C-alpha positions, 0 to 999 in steps of 0.5 A: 439518491440523496434526499435534500429535504432530509440533507437540509433539516440534518444541516439546519439542526447542526448549524442553527440549533444548539440544544443537540449534541451535534448542534452544540459542538458545531457552535462551540468549534464555531467560536473557537474559529471566530476567536482564533481568527481574531487573534490572527488579524491582532497578531498580524498587525504587530510589525515583527510578527507580520515580517516573520510569520505573515505568510503563515498567518494570512494562509491560516486566516484564509482557510478561516475564512473559506470555512465561514464562507461555506458555512453561511452558505450552508445557513442559506441552502438549509433555509425555506426562506433564506432572505429572513436570514441574511438580513437578520442581525446574526445574518448580516453580522455573518456576512460582514465577517466574510467581506473584509477577507474578500475586500483585501484583494482590492483594497490594502489592509481591510483584512483588519476589518475581520475584527468584527467578526468577534460579535459572532461570539454573541452566540455563546449566550445561546450555546450555553444557555445563558438565558438571563443574559439573552433576556437582558440583551433583548430588553437593552435592544429594545430600550435603545429602539425606542429611544433611537428617535429622541437621542437622533433628534437631540444628535442633529440639534448637537451637530447644527450647535456645533456648526453654529459655535464653529463658525462664530469661533472662525470669526473671533479667532481666524485674524490672530490665531491660525489654528482656526484657520477655516470653519472645518476647523472651528467645527472640529474645535466645537466637537472636541469642546462639546463632547469634553474630550478636550484634544488641546490641540487647538486652543482659543487666544482672544478674550472673547474666544476663551470666555466663549469656550468656557461656555461651550464647556459648560454646555458639553456636559449636556451633551453626555447627560441628555442621551444617558438621561432619555436611555435610562428613562426609556429602560425604567419605563420598559423594566416597568411594562415587563414586571407588570407583564403576566407570564406563564408559571411553566414556560414564562412566556406572556399570556393573557391575565384571566387565561386558565391555561397557557395557549404555549404550552397548555399548562393549567395556571395557579389559581392564586394571583388570579390564576397566574403567576407574574413574571419572576 
């Protein structure tokens, strides 16, 4: 009789834990499989390679996808609250890495989206104990979340501005310039110009249109500067907050300034600074 609880625990230790020999070996093999899968997708997109070796590449890719599917099912099986994993960042990435190979049966060419599996390699930070990179990645996402709403509001106003500018350019250029044949074409020009991309496929020919283009080009720099400034300000603020957080001298987890012992590991804190060490 198989002990299901023991089986789930063993699967969990192998799949989710990287601090055991079996878990680390599993993660390394997983990373190798991810890189192999991505390379298969890249090479399969080359016409010559696809024509000559396409059948073998697709077969190998299908085999790896089946392994990923089995892994995903095992991850869900060994958890007591599987939805917590499924809705997490890693869970969503793991699921999305399987979807393209399934969609290929319904939509042609979707296997190329399997390149998203490369995001799974983020686990390399956990496997090789690159704690500094993990902390910096966490800090980056925290800053991104804090500045998201401010940047979103700015981008909405930028979108509204693109629509207004596009409509204005359509009115000015439409009668003499066939490139501005509709308002959507004007909006396209406005977005390309505001973002300082400047493809050059649509250009104004009237004096008013060219003068207005200069203004739009100058305003375009703010499209880059404002979101960058918002993100940078939040990053600096987050760094200052981190530097003022008291942490345990042993496990480095945050604790209260006057706690003589760490509530996580129980380590007695140094008497200096007052009985604690700040983040090093």
